[in-house]
C-alpha positions as CSV (number, residue, x, y, z in Angstrom):
1,M,2.0,26.9,14.9
2,K,2.4,30.7,15.2
3,T,0.2,30.9,12.6
4,I,-2.8,29.2,14.2
5,F,-2.3,30.5,17.6
6,N,-3.1,34.1,15.5
7,R,-5.8,33.0,13.6
8,F,-7.4,31.7,17.4
9,V,-7.0,34.9,18.8
10,A,-8.3,37.0,15.5
11,D,-11.3,34.4,15.3
12,E,-14.2,36.6,17.2
13,S,-17.1,33.9,16.3
14,G,-17.4,32.2,19.1
15,A,-17.7,35.5,21.2
16,T,-21.0,36.2,19.7
17,A,-22.2,33.8,20.6
18,I,-21.5,34.5,24.2
19,E,-22.3,37.3,23.5
20,Y,-25.6,36.6,21.8
21,G,-26.1,33.4,25.2
22,L,-25.7,36.1,27.8
23,I,-28.1,38.7,27.0
24,A,-31.0,36.1,25.5
25,A,-30.1,35.1,29.5
26,L,-30.4,38.4,30.9
27,V,-33.4,38.9,29.2
28,S,-35.3,35.9,30.6
29,V,-34.4,37.1,34.5
30,A,-35.7,40.2,33.9
31,I,-39.0,38.6,32.3
32,L,-39.2,36.1,35.1
33,G,-38.3,38.7,37.9
34,A,-41.4,40.6,35.8
35,L,-43.6,37.7,35.9
36,S,-43.2,36.9,39.3
37,T,-43.5,40.6,40.2
38,M,-47.2,40.7,38.5
39,G,-48.1,37.3,39.6
40,T,-48.5,38.1,43.7
41,K,-49.2,41.5,42.4
42,L,-52.3,39.6,40.8
43,T,-53.2,37.3,43.8
44,N,-53.8,39.6,45.4
45,T,-56.3,41.5,43.6
46,F,-58.0,38.3,42.9
47,T,-58.1,37.6,46.6
48,A,-59.6,41.0,47.4
49,V,-62.4,41.1,45.3
50,N,-63.5,37.3,46.2
51,N,-63.3,38.3,50.0
52,S,-65.5,41.4,48.7
53,L,-68.0,39.0,46.7
54,K,-68.9,36.5,50.0
């Protein structure tokens, strides 16, 4: 039983997958934030252009 526990403690393959998942989540949150800000600015720009063409 002690051998199984020592092997379980030494196994880091699951930790790597979790780290990659956390990195992917962080990148996706950053992308969503950037796109949200850019979308608002783009909407304001198109509204200003539309108003100036009227």
